[in-house]
C-alpha positions as CSV (number, residue, x, y, z in Angstrom):
1,X,182.2,52.7,88.1
2,X,181.1,54.4,84.8
3,X,179.0,52.3,82.5
4,X,175.6,51.1,81.4
5,X,173.2,49.7,84.1
6,X,170.9,47.1,82.6
7,X,167.3,46.8,83.9
8,X,165.7,43.4,84.5
9,X,162.0,42.7,84.7
10,X,161.9,43.1,88.5
11,X,163.4,46.6,88.3
12,X,160.9,47.6,85.7
13,X,157.9,46.3,87.7
14,X,159.2,48.1,90.8
15,X,158.6,51.4,88.9
16,X,155.2,50.3,87.7
17,X,152.0,51.0,89.8
18,X,149.8,48.0,89.3
19,X,146.1,48.4,89.3
20,X,143.4,45.8,89.2
21,X,141.5,45.8,85.8
22,X,144.3,47.7,84.0
23,X,147.5,46.8,82.2
24,X,150.3,49.2,82.4
25,X,153.2,49.6,79.9
26,X,155.6,48.4,82.5
27,X,153.9,45.0,82.5
28,X,154.5,44.6,78.8
29,X,157.9,46.1,77.9
30,X,160.8,43.8,77.3
31,X,164.2,43.6,79.0
32,X,167.5,41.8,78.5
33,X,170.3,40.4,80.6
34,X,173.1,41.3,78.1
35,X,173.6,43.5,75.1
36,X,174.0,40.5,72.9
37,X,170.3,39.6,73.6
38,X,169.0,42.7,72.0
39,X,169.2,41.2,68.5
40,X,166.9,38.3,69.6
41,X,164.2,40.5,71.2
42,X,161.0,41.1,69.3
43,X,160.8,44.7,70.3
44,X,161.8,47.2,67.6
45,X,162.6,50.2,69.9
46,X,165.3,50.2,72.6
47,X,165.0,52.8,75.4
48,X,168.3,54.1,76.9
49,X,168.8,56.9,79.5
50,X,171.8,59.1,79.8
51,X,171.1,61.1,83.0
52,X,174.0,63.6,83.1
53,X,174.5,67.3,82.8
54,X,178.3,67.3,82.7
55,X,178.2,68.3,79.0
56,X,175.8,71.2,79.8
57,X,178.1,72.5,82.5
58,X,181.1,72.1,80.2
59,X,179.3,74.6,77.9
60,X,178.7,77.0,80.8
61,X,175.1,76.0,81.1
62,X,172.8,75.4,84.2
63,X,172.9,71.9,85.7
64,X,169.7,69.9,85.8
65,X,169.4,67.8,82.7
66,X,170.4,64.7,84.7
67,X,167.1,65.0,86.6
68,X,164.6,63.9,84.0
69,X,165.4,60.3,83.2
70,X,164.1,58.4,86.3
71,X,160.8,60.3,86.6
72,X,160.2,60.1,82.8
73,X,160.8,56.3,82.9
74,X,158.3,55.9,85.7
75,X,155.8,58.1,83.9
76,X,156.2,56.1,80.7
77,X,155.9,52.7,82.4
78,X,152.7,53.8,84.0
79,X,150.7,54.7,80.9
80,X,148.0,52.3,79.8
81,X,148.9,49.3,77.5
82,X,146.5,49.6,74.6
83,X,146.3,48.6,70.9
84,X,147.7,52.0,70.1
85,X,150.9,51.3,72.1
86,X,151.0,47.9,73.7
87,X,154.4,48.1,75.3
88,X,155.8,44.9,73.7
89,X,157.3,47.1,71.0
90,X,159.7,48.6,73.5
91,X,162.8,47.1,75.2
92,X,163.8,49.1,78.2
93,X,167.6,48.6,78.2
94,X,168.8,50.8,81.1
95,X,170.7,53.9,81.9
96,X,174.3,55.1,82.0
97,X,176.0,55.9,85.3
98,X,178.9,58.5,85.3
99,X,181.0,59.6,88.3
100,X,181.6,63.3,88.7
101,X,185.0,64.6,87.5
102,X,187.7,64.5,90.3
103,X,188.1,68.2,90.4
104,X,186.6,71.5,89.2
105,X,186.9,73.6,86.1
106,X,185.8,73.5,82.4
107,X,188.8,71.4,81.1
108,X,188.0,68.6,83.5
109,X,184.3,68.7,82.6
110,X,185.2,68.6,78.9
111,X,187.6,65.7,79.5
112,X,184.8,63.8,81.2
113,X,182.5,64.4,78.2
114,X,185.1,62.6,76.0
115,X,184.9,59.7,78.4
116,X,181.1,59.7,78.2
117,X,181.4,59.7,74.4
118,X,183.6,56.6,74.5
119,X,181.1,54.7,76.6
120,X,177.9,55.7,74.8
121,X,178.7,55.1,71.1
122,X,179.4,51.4,71.3
123,X,176.0,50.8,72.9
124,X,174.3,52.7,70.2
125,X,176.3,50.9,67.6
126,X,175.2,47.6,69.2
127,X,171.5,48.5,69.1
128,X,171.8,49.6,65.4
129,X,173.7,46.5,64.4
130,X,170.9,44.5,66.0
131,X,168.5,46.1,63.6
132,X,166.7,48.1,66.3
133,X,165.8,51.8,66.8
134,X,167.4,53.5,69.7
135,X,165.3,56.0,71.8
136,X,167.7,58.0,74.0
137,X,166.6,60.2,76.8
138,X,169.2,62.7,78.1
139,X,171.1,64.3,79.5
140,X,172.8,67.1,77.6
141,X,173.0,67.6,73.8
142,X,176.6,66.6,73.9
143,X,175.4,63.1,73.6
144,X,174.3,63.8,70.0
145,X,177.9,63.1,69.0
146,X,178.3,59.5,70.4
147,X,174.8,58.7,69.2
148,X,175.5,59.8,65.7
149,X,178.9,58.1,65.8
150,X,177.4,54.8,67.0
151,X,174.6,54.9,64.4
152,X,177.1,55.7,61.6
153,X,179.3,52.8,62.6
154,X,176.3,50.5,63.0
155,X,175.0,51.4,59.5
156,X,178.6,51.5,58.2
157,X,177.8,54.8,56.4
158,X,177.7,58.5,57.4
159,X,174.1,59.4,58.4
160,X,171.9,62.5,58.2
161,X,170.2,64.2,61.1
162,X,167.3,66.6,61.7
163,X,167.6,68.6,64.9
164,X,164.6,70.4,66.3
165,X,166.4,73.0,68.3
166,X,166.7,76.7,69.1
167,X,170.5,76.3,68.8
168,X,172.6,74.8,66.0
169,X,175.2,73.4,68.5
170,X,177.9,74.0,65.9
171,X,180.4,75.7,68.2
172,X,184.1,75.0,67.4
173,X,185.3,71.4,67.7
174,X,187.7,72.2,70.5
175,X,186.9,70.7,73.9
176,X,183.8,68.5,74.0
177,X,180.6,70.0,75.5
178,X,176.8,70.2,74.8
179,X,177.3,73.0,72.2
180,X,179.5,71.2,69.6
181,X,178.3,67.6,69.2
182,X,177.3,68.2,65.6
183,X,180.6,70.0,64.8
184,X,182.5,66.9,65.9
185,X,180.1,64.6,64.1
186,X,180.7,66.5,60.8
187,X,184.4,66.8,61.4
188,X,184.8,63.1,62.1
189,X,182.8,62.1,59.0
190,X,179.8,60.5,60.8
191,X,177.3,63.2,59.8
192,X,176.6,64.4,56.2
193,X,173.4,66.3,55.9
194,X,172.3,68.3,58.9
195,X,168.8,69.9,59.0
196,X,168.0,72.3,61.9
197,X,164.4,73.2,62.5
198,X,163.4,76.1,64.7
199,X,166.7,78.0,65.1
200,X,166.4,81.3,67.0
201,X,168.2,84.2,65.4
202,X,169.0,85.8,68.8
203,X,170.9,82.8,70.1
204,X,173.2,81.6,67.4
205,X,176.4,83.7,67.1
206,X,177.9,85.1,63.9
207,X,180.6,82.3,63.8
208,X,177.8,79.7,63.8
209,X,175.9,81.5,61.1
210,X,179.0,81.6,59.0
211,X,179.6,77.9,59.5
212,X,176.0,77.2,58.4
213,X,176.4,79.4,55.3
214,X,179.7,77.8,54.3
215,X,178.3,74.2,54.4
216,X,175.9,73.3,51.6
217,X,174.8,70.2,53.5
218,X,173.5,72.2,56.5
219,X,169.9,73.2,56.1
220,X,168.6,75.8,58.6
221,X,165.0,76.7,59.2
222,X,164.7,79.7,61.6
223,X,161.9,79.9,64.0
224,X,161.7,83.6,63.3
225,X,160.9,82.9,59.7
226,X,158.3,80.4,60.6
227,X,156.6,83.1,62.7
228,X,156.6,85.5,59.7
229,X,155.3,82.9,57.2
230,X,151.6,82.5,56.3
231,X,152.3,78.8,55.7
232,X,151.8,76.3,58.4
233,X,155.1,75.0,60.1
234,X,154.3,71.6,58.8
235,X,155.0,72.7,55.2
236,X,158.5,73.9,56.2
237,X,159.0,70.7,58.2
238,X,158.1,68.4,55.3
239,X,160.4,70.4,52.9
240,X,163.3,69.9,55.4
241,X,162.6,66.2,55.8
242,X,162.8,65.7,52.0
243,X,166.3,67.0,52.0
244,X,167.6,64.2,54.1
245,X,168.3,60.6,53.1
246,X,166.9,57.2,54.1
247,X,169.2,56.9,57.1
248,X,168.3,60.0,59.3
249,X,168.3,60.5,63.0
250,X,165.9,62.7,64.9
251,X,167.2,65.1,67.6
252,X,164.8,67.0,69.8
253,X,166.2,69.6,72.2
254,X,163.5,70.5,74.8
255,X,164.6,74.1,74.8
256,X,162.7,74.5,71.5
257,X,159.4,73.9,73.3
258,X,158.1,77.0,75.1
259,X,158.0,76.9,78.9
260,X,159.6,73.4,79.2
261,X,162.2,73.4,81.9
262,X,165.8,73.3,80.5
263,X,169.1,75.0,80.9
264,X,168.1,77.4,78.1
265,X,164.3,77.5,78.8
266,X,162.4,79.7,76.4
267,X,159.1,81.6,76.7
268,X,158.9,81.7,72.8
269,X,159.1,78.5,70.9
270,X,157.1,75.6,69.5
271,X,154.0,74.4,71.4
272,X,154.1,70.8,72.7
273,X,151.2,70.0,70.4
274,X,153.0,71.3,67.4
275,X,156.0,69.0,68.1
276,X,153.7,66.1,68.7
277,X,152.0,66.7,65.4
278,X,155.4,66.9,63.6
279,X,156.3,63.5,65.0
280,X,152.9,61.8,64.6
281,X,152.5,62.9,61.0
282,X,156.0,62.4,59.7
283,X,156.4,60.0,56.8
284,X,160.1,59.6,57.5
285,X,161.3,56.4,59.3
286,X,164.0,57.7,61.5
287,X,167.1,55.8,62.5
288,X,166.9,56.9,66.1
289,X,165.3,59.5,68.5
290,X,167.3,61.5,70.9
291,X,165.4,63.8,73.3
292,X,167.7,66.0,75.4
293,X,168.1,68.9,77.8
294,X,164.8,68.6,79.6
295,X,164.8,68.9,83.3
296,X,162.6,68.3,86.3
297,X,164.8,70.5,88.5
298,X,167.6,72.9,87.8
299,X,170.4,73.8,90.2
300,X,169.1,77.3,90.5
301,X,166.0,76.1,92.2
302,X,163.5,76.1,89.3
303,X,161.3,73.0,89.0
304,X,158.7,71.5,86.7
305,X,156.7,68.5,87.6
306,X,155.2,68.1,84.1
307,X,158.5,67.4,82.2
308,X,158.2,63.6,82.6
309,X,154.7,63.6,81.1
310,X,155.9,65.8,78.3
311,X,158.7,63.4,77.5
312,X,156.3,60.4,77.8
313,X,154.0,61.9,75.1
314,X,157.0,62.4,72.8
315,X,158.4,58.9,73.3
316,X,155.0,57.2,72.8
317,X,154.2,59.4,69.8
318,X,157.5,58.5,68.1
319,X,156.8,54.7,68.6
320,X,153.3,55.0,67.3
321,X,154.4,56.9,64.2
322,X,157.3,54.7,63.4
323,X,156.0,51.1,63.9
């Protein structure tokens, strides 16, 4: 049955490789038995997995985004517990389980994405209402919509978002998929100011460019312009961050980082260290972090064993910069 699978301490320790003389993160992270217990936990950050690629396939993409959650969680739980990141700051909540649509075709996939939306947003709302910061590991970028919706309902105001991404994901709000999460969030009044950092001119169509130009609350920063500029990318990043308000979510699509396996993998993009520095040096306190589209294996046979370690760096960097 579709829904959220909670992790207990035993399940977390089963993924942790214990070693004498060392303390791993999995020995320190927190867990709960019910969602109502989140508010009483001392951890500020709540980790949730959404291992699905239904939204990617509904957008004619290559399946594989579902493959990154479990190996990433294992990689994260097995880093060292240190004063830099002890582990007690993090509550490992669990991951969503979704059955495949009972049939084939884009309409059925899009219908399933709507069902995923309905299950995800109340959990995010619960985490926000508890005063915690969600860290969500996907999964496709379709999940930006229920995360934004849940955060907005939790805060009881529309929120702002910065999305580090090669694509704006502003396709028409007609049939839910990984390419229109922000379109739906704007249309439904959950998203106000939308900053996009690292857009690729080659991979955003004219209709999307017109949508961006027509909305004064959408702030695009093109990767192509960053390449042409003599200024460091961090200046452009800081200028974008200043345009958003106090309640701002952070979206990170892994297809913006060069040579990271994803449905839209790119040979030209940000380096991992550039993204790490953006996160580690940001003065903004973000309402949530959503990392999506990364894959360990794609259905076309491509594989990348380093994706979990890449995601682990980004998760740990975010917690270190935000606490």
